[in-house]
Legacy VTK file of the C-alpha trace (Angstrom):
# vtk DataFile Version 3.0
C-alpha trace
ASCII
DATASET POLYDATA
POINTS 218 float
-3.302 6.311 36.174
-4.789 3.214 37.106
-2.895 0.179 35.894
-4.190 -1.875 32.737
-6.257 -4.670 33.012
-5.103 -8.292 32.205
-6.726 -8.405 28.649
-5.071 -4.728 27.443
-1.967 -6.455 28.767
-2.656 -9.781 26.946
-3.392 -7.670 23.528
0.263 -5.558 24.023
1.975 -8.714 24.696
0.632 -10.717 21.613
0.980 -7.998 19.532
4.672 -7.383 20.569
5.762 -11.178 20.204
3.548 -11.596 16.868
5.676 -12.228 13.800
3.169 -10.230 11.580
0.325 -7.646 11.969
-2.732 -9.412 13.587
-6.620 -8.404 13.010
-8.767 -7.974 15.702
-10.509 -11.038 15.201
-7.085 -13.137 15.122
-6.393 -11.427 18.537
-9.596 -12.283 19.889
-9.261 -15.747 18.677
-5.703 -16.065 20.277
-7.234 -14.620 23.635
-9.857 -17.163 24.185
-12.769 -15.264 22.292
-12.505 -11.694 24.315
-13.655 -8.561 22.422
-10.459 -7.012 22.069
-11.823 -3.554 20.408
-11.606 -1.402 23.400
-8.379 -2.953 24.443
-6.865 -2.140 21.146
-8.434 1.685 21.306
-6.640 2.015 25.057
-3.415 0.926 23.344
-3.577 2.906 21.020
-4.289 6.195 22.826
-1.468 5.064 25.390
1.393 4.785 22.547
0.266 7.708 20.520
2.757 9.986 21.742
5.474 7.654 22.821
8.495 6.707 20.196
6.708 3.550 19.563
2.882 3.705 18.341
0.300 1.320 17.615
-1.686 1.751 14.520
-3.862 -0.276 12.110
-2.945 -0.664 8.529
-5.318 -2.539 6.428
-7.679 -3.655 9.700
-4.545 -5.241 10.812
-2.774 -4.086 14.275
1.016 -3.695 14.630
3.472 -1.513 16.505
5.737 0.696 14.643
8.332 3.655 15.516
6.964 6.998 15.342
7.335 8.761 12.055
9.308 11.771 13.564
12.129 9.692 14.800
13.256 8.210 11.533
16.367 10.177 11.415
17.491 8.714 14.627
16.917 4.818 13.257
18.065 5.453 9.507
20.939 3.448 8.349
23.636 4.361 6.676
23.988 1.289 4.335
21.056 1.188 1.792
19.507 -1.730 0.295
19.268 -1.724 -3.415
15.996 -2.602 -4.971
14.897 -1.791 -8.147
11.423 -1.747 -9.566
10.613 -1.154 -13.232
8.479 1.348 -14.995
6.394 -1.209 -16.015
6.074 -2.884 -12.898
5.448 0.882 -11.072
2.757 1.338 -13.748
1.033 -2.202 -13.069
1.035 -1.426 -9.157
-0.625 1.691 -9.487
-3.336 0.026 -11.619
-3.735 -2.642 -9.544
-4.060 -0.079 -6.371
-6.587 2.048 -8.183
-8.269 -0.205 -9.954
-8.272 -3.633 -8.042
-9.629 -6.438 -8.223
-8.437 -6.235 -11.882
-6.985 -8.922 -14.237
-3.981 -9.020 -16.590
-6.391 -8.000 -19.728
-7.628 -5.139 -18.022
-4.263 -4.110 -16.611
-2.967 -4.700 -20.466
-6.111 -2.289 -21.534
-5.087 0.526 -19.022
-1.387 0.627 -20.177
-1.851 0.113 -23.376
1.007 -2.849 -23.771
1.064 -6.164 -23.412
2.179 -6.921 -19.695
4.969 -9.670 -19.020
3.633 -12.006 -16.329
7.180 -11.321 -14.692
5.803 -7.883 -13.959
3.091 -9.353 -11.870
5.596 -12.160 -10.271
7.998 -9.120 -9.305
5.231 -7.241 -7.320
4.057 -10.764 -5.654
7.304 -11.423 -4.587
7.594 -8.388 -2.832
4.507 -9.176 -1.012
2.279 -5.911 -2.545
0.291 -7.575 -4.982
-1.854 -10.953 -4.412
-4.057 -13.468 -6.492
-7.702 -12.246 -5.260
-9.533 -14.885 -7.129
-11.350 -15.393 -10.679
-13.565 -12.989 -12.185
-17.035 -15.125 -13.307
-17.045 -14.298 -16.857
-16.110 -16.783 -19.706
-12.498 -17.895 -19.314
-12.522 -17.121 -15.581
-9.356 -14.773 -15.763
-7.338 -14.715 -12.258
-7.841 -11.352 -10.831
-5.432 -9.325 -8.684
-5.307 -6.960 -5.600
-3.059 -5.038 -3.320
-2.101 -6.384 0.274
-1.875 -5.670 3.859
1.899 -5.259 3.321
1.307 -2.703 0.554
-0.685 -0.411 2.535
1.812 -0.792 5.444
5.083 -0.025 3.467
3.200 3.238 1.998
1.602 4.196 5.249
-2.024 3.834 4.195
-4.847 2.770 6.655
-6.785 1.840 3.326
-7.147 2.554 -0.167
-9.268 5.248 0.759
-5.945 7.373 1.781
-4.497 6.927 -2.053
-4.125 10.305 -3.318
-5.965 11.894 -5.692
-5.733 13.893 -8.535
-5.680 17.354 -6.583
-3.385 15.887 -4.148
-0.862 14.871 -6.781
-1.198 18.169 -8.810
-0.704 20.038 -5.289
2.503 17.617 -4.832
3.924 18.079 -7.807
3.985 14.576 -8.840
1.957 15.209 -12.211
4.060 16.207 -15.178
2.685 19.405 -16.642
3.563 18.664 -20.132
1.820 15.195 -19.628
-1.297 17.100 -18.248
-1.287 19.463 -21.097
-1.280 16.533 -23.591
-4.045 15.006 -21.818
-6.240 17.991 -21.719
-5.617 18.421 -25.618
-6.358 14.423 -26.528
-9.505 14.450 -24.413
-11.500 18.030 -24.633
-14.299 18.598 -22.474
-13.784 15.339 -20.472
-13.231 15.224 -16.713
-10.371 15.044 -14.776
-7.449 12.168 -15.627
-8.262 8.878 -14.130
-6.806 8.671 -10.484
-5.263 4.997 -11.450
-3.065 6.646 -14.120
-1.834 9.348 -11.890
-1.387 7.120 -8.899
1.300 5.793 -10.914
3.519 8.895 -10.044
2.509 8.709 -6.231
3.824 5.157 -6.067
6.520 5.465 -8.031
7.881 8.919 -6.054
7.438 6.902 -2.599
9.124 3.668 -3.668
11.910 5.616 -5.187
12.377 7.715 -2.415
13.821 5.728 0.260
15.635 2.851 -2.038
16.953 3.229 -5.270
16.261 4.775 -8.882
13.769 3.105 -11.500
15.031 1.145 -14.279
15.027 2.371 -17.778
11.785 3.927 -17.917
11.387 2.231 -21.518
11.451 -1.042 -19.986
8.308 -2.822 -20.945
8.482 -5.612 -18.156
LINES 1 219
218 0 1 2 3 4 5 6 7 8 9 10 11 12 13 14 15 16 17 18 19 20 21 22 23 24 25 26 27 28 29 30 31 32 33 34 35 36 37 38 39 40 41 42 43 44 45 46 47 48 49 50 51 52 53 54 55 56 57 58 59 60 61 62 63 64 65 66 67 68 69 70 71 72 73 74 75 76 77 78 79 80 81 82 83 84 85 86 87 88 89 90 91 92 93 94 95 96 97 98 99 100 101 102 103 104 105 106 107 108 109 110 111 112 113 114 115 116 117 118 119 120 121 122 123 124 125 126 127 128 129 130 131 132 133 134 135 136 137 138 139 140 141 142 143 144 145 146 147 148 149 150 151 152 153 154 155 156 157 158 159 160 161 162 163 164 165 166 167 168 169 170 171 172 173 174 175 176 177 178 179 180 181 182 183 184 185 186 187 188 189 190 191 192 193 194 195 196 197 198 199 200 201 202 203 204 205 206 207 208 209 210 211 212 213 214 215 216 217
């Protein structure tokens, strides 16, 4: 196999030394305006079957360990982190409906949303302020972050599970599903934003800690 050229090596070094994932544009600017797309594709192929892989998450590139080696890197001591039921619901709504305002979140949930709930999600780095909606009052709108995609192993929001996938994974409560069918006869499938809460809550809790009291509203 031929030795990699200087541009490939430069991209590899820049990504390795970076404190956070980098976009192709940022890499190009860092390397004097060079076109780095071919170098990224070459590095992605080179690392595909190795213990460390080069992956793209939310249009930003980063090195991460191969998923099948997780058992070798898992630590016995787990950090306790708690995400309330309210925060899980809000995160799912933002993920499936972004950009979305607080009033729109409350309309979907059917209850008032505490400002602290959004603060928790922004502090975790999963939700960001995406600007203001150009309507009377110009409410703040929220969207997910690249860190959200990276944490849940998503390349983009298009990879969020749909209704059929959630059903197949057993993440939808059959009782809730039957209730929705009775409540909305003749309608189509339930909103994926509501169903997505199950997937996000399951993913968050699997490797960390159980959710707080489901009755908690903020």
